[in-house]
C-alpha positions in Angstrom: 24.1 -121.3 -63.7 25.9 -122.7 -60.4 26.0 -120.8 -57.3 29.8 -120.0 -57.1 29.4 -118.4 -60.8 26.5 -116.1 -59.7 28.4 -114.9 -56.5 31.4 -114.1 -58.5 29.4 -112.3 -61.0 27.6 -110.1 -58.3 30.8 -109.3 -56.7 32.4 -108.2 -60.0 29.1 -106.1 -60.7 29.5 -104.4 -57.3 33.1 -103.7 -57.8 32.5 -102.2 -61.2 29.7 -100.0 -59.6 31.8 -98.8 -56.9 34.7 -97.9 -59.1 32.3 -96.0 -61.4 31.0 -93.8 -58.5 34.5 -93.2 -57.2 35.7 -92.2 -60.8 32.8 -90.0 -61.3 33.2 -88.0 -57.9 36.8 -87.6 -58.8 36.0 -86.1 -62.3 33.4 -83.8 -60.8 36.0 -82.5 -58.1 38.4 -82.0 -60.8 36.2 -80.0 -62.9 35.2 -77.9 -59.8 38.7 -77.4 -58.7 39.5 -75.3 -62.0 39.4 -71.6 -61.7 35.7 -71.6 -62.5 32.6 -70.5 -61.0 31.5 -73.1 -58.4 28.0 -71.9 -57.6 25.4 -69.2 -59.0 22.5 -68.1 -57.0 21.4 -64.9 -58.5 18.0 -63.9 -59.8 19.6 -60.6 -61.3 16.4 -58.2 -60.1 19.1 -55.5 -59.5 22.4 -56.6 -61.1 23.5 -56.7 -64.7 26.6 -58.2 -64.0 29.8 -58.9 -61.7 33.3 -59.7 -62.5 35.9 -61.5 -60.3 39.3 -62.4 -60.4 41.5 -64.6 -57.9 45.2 -65.0 -58.6 48.4 -65.9 -56.4 51.8 -64.5 -57.1 54.8 -64.5 -55.1 52.9 -65.9 -52.0 50.3 -63.0 -52.2 46.6 -63.9 -52.9 44.9 -61.2 -54.7 41.0 -60.8 -55.1 39.2 -58.4 -57.4 35.5 -58.0 -57.4 33.0 -55.5 -59.1 29.5 -55.1 -60.0 27.3 -53.1 -62.2 23.5 -52.7 -61.7 20.6 -51.2 -63.3 20.9 -47.4 -63.1 17.9 -45.9 -61.1 17.0 -49.5 -59.8 19.8 -50.5 -57.7 20.6 -48.7 -54.6 23.8 -50.4 -53.1 25.7 -53.6 -52.6 27.6 -55.6 -50.0 30.4 -57.7 -51.0 32.0 -60.4 -48.5 35.2 -61.9 -49.4 37.5 -64.5 -47.9 40.6 -66.8 -49.0 40.6 -70.3 -47.9 43.2 -73.1 -47.9 42.5 -76.7 -48.5 43.9 -78.9 -45.8 43.4 -82.6 -46.3 39.7 -82.7 -47.3 38.6 -79.5 -45.6 38.7 -75.7 -46.6 40.3 -73.6 -43.8 40.0 -69.7 -43.7 43.3 -68.0 -44.2 43.9 -65.3 -41.5 43.6 -62.0 -43.1 43.3 -59.7 -40.0 39.5 -59.2 -40.4 36.8 -60.3 -38.2 35.9 -64.0 -39.2 38.7 -63.5 -41.8 36.2 -61.8 -44.1 36.4 -58.6 -45.9 33.1 -56.9 -45.9 32.6 -54.0 -48.3 29.7 -51.8 -48.8 28.7 -49.6 -51.6 25.8 -47.1 -52.7 25.1 -46.5 -56.5 24.9 -49.1 -59.3 28.7 -49.5 -59.7 31.4 -50.6 -57.6 34.7 -52.6 -57.3 37.2 -53.5 -54.7 40.5 -55.3 -54.5 42.0 -57.2 -51.5 45.2 -58.9 -51.0 46.9 -61.2 -48.3 50.1 -63.0 -47.7 50.1 -66.7 -47.7 52.4 -68.7 -45.2 52.5 -71.9 -47.4 52.0 -73.6 -50.7 48.8 -75.4 -51.4 45.2 -75.2 -53.0 43.6 -72.1 -52.3 40.0 -70.6 -53.2 38.3 -67.2 -53.0 34.7 -67.4 -51.6 32.9 -64.3 -52.7 29.3 -63.4 -51.8 27.2 -60.4 -53.4 24.3 -58.9 -51.9 22.6 -56.5 -54.2 19.9 -54.2 -53.2 17.5 -52.3 -55.2 13.8 -51.7 -56.1 14.1 -54.1 -58.8 12.7 -56.9 -56.4 14.3 -59.0 -53.7 18.1 -58.7 -53.0 20.2 -60.5 -55.5 22.5 -62.9 -53.6 25.2 -64.2 -55.8 27.8 -66.8 -54.4 31.1 -67.4 -56.4 34.1 -69.4 -55.6 37.3 -69.3 -57.7 40.4 -71.6 -57.2 44.0 -71.0 -57.7 47.0 -73.0 -56.5 50.4 -71.7 -54.8 53.3 -73.7 -55.9 
């Protein structure tokens, strides 16, 4: 095999490898940008289930969250919620009038739910970032992170 041919072959293989990596990252980003749960970090020591919804209609973002825990085990919960807008490659908090642009709701008992809404000033890609802290005698605090996506067109 002569030298110029080997150099071309290596260059072509490098280009193919780089394109494959870029297509893979686009595919993963596309999957995660849908209205799916982005991350889960719960042990469910105290929690049976959670339920979330994030929607945008007529320029208003609405987030609904709820939880159900084990009766006589779960003692309370805290839910932190915020809305973020994608600007270029970064997610930026939407001003909702709360400290750190985060709604913080505390509950006692084994069930609870809350709904928050905020107006959006411009179209774009948005997400709701939700964190549950669920307390009880079932073990360590359950921490559950959920991210839901929606577009405002």
